[in-house]
C-alpha positions in Angstrom: 100.9 70.1 123.2 97.3 70.6 124.8 95.3 73.4 125.3 96.2 73.5 128.8 99.7 73.9 128.2 99.0 77.1 126.3 98.3 80.6 127.6 98.5 83.4 125.7 100.5 85.7 128.5 103.6 83.3 127.9 104.1 84.6 124.2 105.4 88.1 122.9 104.1 88.5 119.4 100.3 87.0 119.1 98.7 87.6 115.7 94.9 87.3 115.8 93.8 85.7 112.0 90.0 86.4 112.4 87.2 85.2 110.0 83.3 85.2 110.1 83.3 82.9 113.1 84.9 85.4 115.6 81.5 87.8 115.0 78.9 85.2 114.8 78.2 85.3 118.8 77.8 89.3 117.9 74.8 88.4 115.4 76.8 88.9 112.5 75.6 86.8 109.3 78.2 84.6 108.2 79.0 83.9 104.8 79.8 80.6 103.5 78.5 78.7 106.7 75.4 77.2 107.4 72.7 79.9 106.9 75.5 82.0 105.2 74.5 85.4 103.2 75.8 83.7 99.9 73.7 81.0 99.7 70.4 83.4 100.0 71.8 86.1 97.7 74.0 85.6 94.6 77.1 87.6 94.8 77.2 87.7 91.3 74.4 90.6 91.2 75.5 92.3 94.3 79.0 91.6 95.4 81.5 92.3 92.4 82.5 95.2 89.9 80.4 93.9 87.2 77.6 93.9 89.0 78.3 97.4 90.5 79.2 98.9 86.9 75.6 97.0 85.5 73.0 98.7 88.2 74.8 100.7 91.4 71.5 101.4 92.8 71.0 97.3 93.5 74.6 96.8 94.5 73.9 100.0 97.0 70.5 98.7 98.3 72.0 95.1 99.4 74.9 97.0 100.8 73.2 99.4 102.9 71.1 96.2 104.2 74.1 94.5 105.2 75.2 97.7 106.9 71.9 98.0 108.4 72.2 94.5 109.7 76.1 94.9 111.4 74.9 98.1 112.8 72.5 96.4 115.4 75.4 94.2 116.3 78.3 94.7 119.1 81.4 93.2 120.0 81.5 90.3 121.8 83.4 89.2 124.8 86.2 87.4 122.1 86.7 90.7 120.4 87.0 92.6 124.0 89.5 90.2 125.1 91.5 90.9 122.3 91.2 94.5 122.7 92.3 93.9 126.1 95.5 92.0 125.5 96.5 94.6 122.7 96.5 97.1 125.3 98.7 95.7 127.7 100.7 93.9 125.1 102.3 96.2 122.1 103.5 93.3 119.7 99.5 92.0 119.4 98.1 92.6 116.0 94.5 91.5 114.4 94.5 90.6 110.9 91.0 90.2 109.7 89.1 89.1 106.9 85.9 90.8 108.7 84.5 93.9 107.2 82.1 94.6 110.6 84.5 96.9 112.0 84.1 95.1 115.4 87.4 94.5 116.4 87.8 98.5 116.5 85.0 99.2 118.1 85.7 96.8 120.9 88.9 98.7 121.0 91.8 97.2 119.1 94.0 99.5 117.3 96.2 97.1 115.5 93.7 95.7 113.1 94.4 95.2 109.1 91.4 94.3 107.2 92.5 92.3 104.1 89.1 92.3 102.6 87.9 96.4 103.6 85.4 97.8 105.6 81.6 97.8 105.4 81.9 101.6 106.9 84.5 102.7 104.1 83.2 104.0 100.4 85.5 105.5 97.9 85.8 107.2 94.7 87.3 105.6 91.7 86.6 108.4 89.7 88.1 111.8 92.0 89.9 109.4 94.5 87.9 110.6 97.6 87.3 108.5 100.5 84.4 108.7 103.0 84.3 106.5 106.4 81.4 106.6 108.9 79.9 103.6 111.0 77.3 106.5 112.4 74.8 106.3 109.4 73.7 102.3 108.8 72.6 103.9 105.0 75.8 105.1 103.3 75.4 107.9 101.0 75.7 106.9 97.4 77.1 109.8 95.6 80.5 111.5 96.1 80.4 115.2 95.7 81.8 114.9 92.2 78.5 113.3 91.2 80.0 109.9 91.0 79.1 106.6 92.5 80.8 106.3 95.9 82.0 102.6 95.6 81.9 100.6 98.6 85.7 100.1 100.1 85.4 96.2 100.3 87.1 93.2 98.3 84.5 91.9 96.4 84.8 88.2 94.4 87.2 89.2 91.2 89.0 91.8 93.6 92.6 91.6 94.4 94.0 92.1 98.0 95.1 95.6 98.7 99.1 94.9 98.4 99.6 96.9 101.0 97.4 95.2 103.5 98.6 91.5 102.3 102.4 93.1 103.1 101.3 94.3 106.5 99.8 90.9 107.1 102.6 88.7 105.6 105.1 90.7 107.6 103.1 90.0 110.9 102.9 86.4 109.9 107.0 86.3 109.8 107.5 87.9 113.1 104.8 86.5 115.5 105.9 83.8 117.4 101.7 82.3 118.1 99.3 82.6 115.4 95.5 82.5 116.6 93.0 81.7 113.8 89.2 82.2 115.2 86.6 81.1 112.9 88.1 81.5 109.6 87.1 78.4 107.0 90.9 78.1 105.3 89.0 78.2 102.0 89.5 82.3 101.1 93.4 82.7 99.1 95.5 84.3 99.4 94.5 84.7 103.0 94.2 80.9 103.7 98.2 80.8 102.8 99.2 82.9 106.0 98.9 80.4 108.4 101.8 78.4 106.7 103.8 81.7 107.0 103.2 81.9 110.1 104.3 78.6 110.6 107.3 78.2 107.8 108.8 81.1 110.2 108.7 78.8 113.5 105.2 80.1 115.4 103.3 77.9 117.4 99.6 77.6 115.5 96.3 77.3 117.3 92.7 77.0 115.2 89.5 78.3 117.2 86.8 77.0 115.1 83.3 74.8 115.7 84.6 72.5 112.7 87.2 70.8 111.0 88.6 72.9 108.5 90.9 72.0 105.1 93.7 73.3 106.6 92.8 72.2 110.2 96.0 69.7 110.2 98.9 72.4 109.6 97.8 73.5 113.2 99.4 72.7 116.3 96.1 73.0 118.4 92.9 73.0 117.7 90.0 74.3 119.8 86.1 73.4 118.9 84.3 75.9 120.2 83.0 79.4 120.0 85.4 82.1 120.0 84.8 84.1 122.9 85.0 80.5 125.2 88.1 79.2 123.6 89.7 82.3 123.7 88.9 82.3 127.6 90.7 79.4 127.7 93.8 80.6 126.4 93.9 83.4 128.6 93.4 81.4 131.6 93.7 83.0 135.0 
Protein backbone atom coordinates (compact mmCIF):
# COMPACT_ATOMS: atom_id res chain seq x y z
CA UNK A 1 0.00 0.00 0.00
CA UNK A 2 1.30 3.46 -0.93
CA UNK A 3 0.34 7.00 0.00
CA UNK A 4 -1.29 7.50 -3.40
CA UNK A 5 -3.62 4.58 -2.66
CA UNK A 6 -4.76 6.12 0.62
CA UNK A 7 -7.25 8.93 1.06
CA UNK A 8 -8.75 10.04 4.34
CA UNK A 9 -12.23 10.16 2.79
CA UNK A 10 -12.25 6.40 2.22
CA UNK A 11 -12.24 5.67 5.96
CA UNK A 12 -15.11 6.01 8.41
CA UNK A 13 -13.52 6.09 11.86
CA UNK A 14 -10.28 8.06 11.96
CA UNK A 15 -8.01 8.69 14.93
CA UNK A 16 -5.30 11.31 14.69
CA UNK A 17 -2.61 10.64 17.28
CA UNK A 18 -0.49 13.76 17.55
CA UNK A 19 2.75 14.77 19.23
CA UNK A 20 5.18 17.67 19.28
CA UNK A 21 5.83 17.46 15.54
CA UNK A 22 2.20 18.34 14.90
CA UNK A 23 2.74 21.82 16.35
CA UNK A 24 6.33 22.40 15.27
CA UNK A 25 5.19 24.30 12.17
CA UNK A 26 3.27 26.65 14.46
CA UNK A 27 6.49 27.52 16.27
CA UNK A 28 5.79 25.52 19.42
CA UNK A 29 9.12 24.21 20.78
CA UNK A 30 9.54 20.46 20.68
CA UNK A 31 10.71 18.61 23.77
CA UNK A 32 13.08 15.81 22.86
CA UNK A 33 14.15 16.56 19.30
CA UNK A 34 16.81 18.88 17.97
CA UNK A 35 16.51 22.14 19.90
CA UNK A 36 14.00 20.52 22.26
CA UNK A 37 13.17 22.27 25.48
CA UNK A 38 14.47 19.44 27.69
CA UNK A 39 17.92 19.85 26.15
CA UNK A 40 18.04 23.34 27.62
CA UNK A 41 16.02 22.96 30.82
CA UNK A 42 16.26 20.23 33.47
CA UNK A 43 12.83 18.69 33.96
CA UNK A 44 13.82 17.68 37.51
CA UNK A 45 13.88 21.40 38.36
CA UNK A 46 10.77 22.49 36.49
CA UNK A 47 8.50 19.63 35.45
CA UNK A 48 7.95 17.06 38.17
CA UNK A 49 5.99 16.94 41.41
CA UNK A 50 9.14 16.97 43.53
CA UNK A 51 10.25 20.22 41.90
CA UNK A 52 6.83 21.77 42.53
CA UNK A 53 6.85 20.67 46.17
CA UNK A 54 10.35 22.05 46.59
CA UNK A 55 9.99 25.41 44.80
CA UNK A 56 6.54 26.12 43.31
CA UNK A 57 7.47 29.70 42.44
CA UNK A 58 10.33 28.53 40.20
CA UNK A 59 8.07 25.97 38.54
CA UNK A 60 5.46 28.65 37.91
CA UNK A 61 8.05 31.00 36.44
CA UNK A 62 9.03 28.31 33.96
CA UNK A 63 5.42 27.31 33.33
CA UNK A 64 4.38 30.88 32.54
CA UNK A 65 7.43 31.19 30.29
CA UNK A 66 6.17 28.21 28.32
CA UNK A 67 2.64 29.63 28.23
CA UNK A 68 4.01 32.86 26.79
CA UNK A 69 5.83 30.99 24.02
CA UNK A 70 2.74 28.99 23.05
CA UNK A 71 0.35 31.95 23.33
CA UNK A 72 2.21 33.55 20.43
CA UNK A 73 1.56 30.50 18.21
CA UNK A 74 -1.40 29.87 15.90
CA UNK A 75 -2.78 26.59 14.54
CA UNK A 76 -1.15 25.52 11.30
CA UNK A 77 -2.72 24.08 8.16
CA UNK A 78 -2.46 20.57 9.59
CA UNK A 79 -4.50 21.50 12.67
CA UNK A 80 -7.10 23.16 10.47
CA UNK A 81 -7.31 20.22 8.07
CA UNK A 82 -8.01 17.83 10.95
CA UNK A 83 -10.64 20.19 12.38
CA UNK A 84 -12.36 20.51 8.99
CA UNK A 85 -12.42 16.74 8.58
CA UNK A 86 -13.89 16.32 12.06
CA UNK A 87 -16.60 18.86 11.25
CA UNK A 88 -17.80 16.66 8.38
CA UNK A 89 -17.13 13.25 9.93
CA UNK A 90 -18.47 12.72 13.43
CA UNK A 91 -16.35 9.60 13.96
CA UNK A 92 -13.09 11.53 13.68
CA UNK A 93 -11.19 12.31 16.88
CA UNK A 94 -7.83 13.50 18.12
CA UNK A 95 -5.73 11.84 20.79
CA UNK A 96 -2.87 14.20 21.55
CA UNK A 97 0.24 14.22 23.67
CA UNK A 98 0.47 17.98 23.16
CA UNK A 99 -0.48 20.44 25.88
CA UNK A 100 -0.69 23.53 23.67
CA UNK A 101 -4.43 23.52 22.92
CA UNK A 102 -3.91 24.28 19.22
CA UNK A 103 -6.25 21.52 18.05
CA UNK A 104 -9.10 23.16 19.95
CA UNK A 105 -8.08 26.61 18.75
CA UNK A 106 -8.32 25.30 15.18
CA UNK A 107 -11.86 24.07 15.83
CA UNK A 108 -11.48 20.42 16.87
CA UNK A 109 -13.92 19.35 19.57
CA UNK A 110 -13.26 15.63 19.92
CA UNK A 111 -9.85 15.96 21.60
CA UNK A 112 -8.40 13.82 24.37
CA UNK A 113 -5.35 15.47 25.95
CA UNK A 114 -3.28 12.63 27.34
CA UNK A 115 -0.70 14.89 28.97
CA UNK A 116 -2.99 17.69 30.16
CA UNK A 117 -3.10 21.32 29.14
CA UNK A 118 -0.97 24.43 29.55
CA UNK A 119 -4.17 26.38 29.99
CA UNK A 120 -5.63 24.45 32.93
CA UNK A 121 -4.71 24.52 36.61
CA UNK A 122 -5.99 22.52 39.52
CA UNK A 123 -5.86 22.97 43.26
CA UNK A 124 -4.86 19.77 45.00
CA UNK A 125 -5.96 21.25 48.35
CA UNK A 126 -9.59 22.23 47.65
CA UNK A 127 -10.19 20.45 44.33
CA UNK A 128 -10.95 23.59 42.30
CA UNK A 129 -10.04 23.95 38.62
CA UNK A 130 -9.17 27.00 36.54
CA UNK A 131 -9.02 27.28 32.75
CA UNK A 132 -7.98 30.33 30.73
CA UNK A 133 -6.01 30.91 27.56
CA UNK A 134 -6.44 34.68 27.35
CA UNK A 135 -3.74 35.51 29.90
CA UNK A 136 -0.33 33.92 29.15
CA UNK A 137 0.60 34.37 32.83
CA UNK A 138 -1.66 32.19 34.93
CA UNK A 139 -2.52 33.12 38.53
CA UNK A 140 -0.40 30.96 40.82
CA UNK A 141 -2.64 30.96 43.89
CA UNK A 142 -6.12 29.50 44.29
CA UNK A 143 -8.79 31.42 46.21
CA UNK A 144 -8.25 29.00 49.09
CA UNK A 145 -4.67 30.26 49.37
CA UNK A 146 -2.89 27.16 48.09
CA UNK A 147 -0.80 27.10 44.93
CA UNK A 148 -2.53 26.20 41.71
CA UNK A 149 -0.83 23.18 40.20
CA UNK A 150 -0.45 23.16 36.39
CA UNK A 151 -2.84 20.47 35.15
CA UNK A 152 -0.11 18.72 33.20
CA UNK A 153 1.19 15.16 33.33
CA UNK A 154 4.70 15.82 34.56
CA UNK A 155 7.62 13.41 34.51
CA UNK A 156 6.80 10.66 36.98
CA UNK A 157 3.03 11.27 36.89
CA UNK A 158 0.47 8.70 35.81
CA UNK A 159 -1.91 9.44 32.96
CA UNK A 160 -5.49 10.13 33.96
CA UNK A 161 -7.21 6.75 33.73
CA UNK A 162 -10.29 8.27 32.04
CA UNK A 163 -8.14 9.79 29.28
CA UNK A 164 -6.22 6.59 28.73
CA UNK A 165 -9.46 4.57 28.66
CA UNK A 166 -10.91 6.97 26.07
CA UNK A 167 -7.79 6.66 23.94
CA UNK A 168 -7.79 2.87 24.06
CA UNK A 169 -11.49 2.78 23.16
CA UNK A 170 -10.85 5.03 20.16
CA UNK A 171 -7.97 2.82 19.03
CA UNK A 172 -10.13 -0.29 19.20
CA UNK A 173 -12.91 1.33 17.17
CA UNK A 174 -10.96 3.13 14.43
CA UNK A 175 -10.35 1.88 10.92
CA UNK A 176 -7.57 4.41 10.26
CA UNK A 177 -4.90 5.49 12.73
CA UNK A 178 -2.75 8.46 11.71
CA UNK A 179 0.25 9.24 13.89
CA UNK A 180 1.53 12.78 13.38
CA UNK A 181 4.83 13.99 14.80
CA UNK A 182 5.19 11.58 17.70
CA UNK A 183 8.49 10.09 18.80
CA UNK A 184 7.08 6.71 19.76
CA UNK A 185 9.12 6.59 22.96
CA UNK A 186 6.73 7.90 25.64
CA UNK A 187 4.77 5.15 27.37
CA UNK A 188 2.01 4.17 27.80
CA UNK A 189 0.99 6.36 24.84
CA UNK A 190 3.57 4.62 22.63
CA UNK A 191 1.55 1.40 22.95
CA UNK A 192 -1.59 2.90 21.41
CA UNK A 193 -0.63 2.29 17.76
CA UNK A 194 -0.27 -1.39 18.60
CA UNK A 195 -3.81 -1.43 20.00
CA UNK A 196 -5.15 0.03 16.76
CA UNK A 197 -3.15 -2.43 14.66
CA UNK A 198 -4.30 -5.42 16.70
CA UNK A 199 -7.89 -4.38 16.05
CA UNK A 200 -7.48 -4.20 12.27
CA UNK A 201 -6.88 -0.50 11.61
CA UNK A 202 -4.69 0.81 8.81
CA UNK A 203 -1.73 2.66 10.33
CA UNK A 204 -0.03 5.72 8.84
CA UNK A 205 2.98 7.48 10.32
CA UNK A 206 3.73 11.12 9.50
CA UNK A 207 7.16 12.13 10.74
CA UNK A 208 10.26 13.62 9.10
CA UNK A 209 12.36 10.96 10.82
CA UNK A 210 12.23 7.22 11.35
CA UNK A 211 10.92 6.37 14.83
CA UNK A 212 11.47 3.31 17.02
CA UNK A 213 8.08 1.91 15.96
CA UNK A 214 8.03 2.94 12.29
CA UNK A 215 8.09 -0.71 11.27
CA UNK A 216 4.59 -1.34 12.66
CA UNK A 217 3.00 1.19 10.28
CA UNK A 218 1.50 0.28 6.91
CA UNK A 219 2.64 3.56 5.35
CA UNK A 220 5.29 6.03 6.54
CA UNK A 221 5.25 9.56 5.15
CA UNK A 222 8.41 11.60 5.63
CA UNK A 223 7.62 15.29 5.67
CA UNK A 224 5.89 18.03 7.60
CA UNK A 225 2.52 17.48 9.24
CA UNK A 226 0.68 19.97 7.02
CA UNK A 227 2.13 18.75 3.74
CA UNK A 228 1.61 15.06 4.45
CA UNK A 229 -1.92 15.55 5.79
CA UNK A 230 -2.74 17.51 2.64
CA UNK A 231 -1.44 14.57 0.60
CA UNK A 232 -3.76 12.22 2.45
CA UNK A 233 -6.71 14.58 2.08
CA UNK A 234 -6.27 14.59 -1.70
CA UNK A 235 -8.74 16.41 -3.90
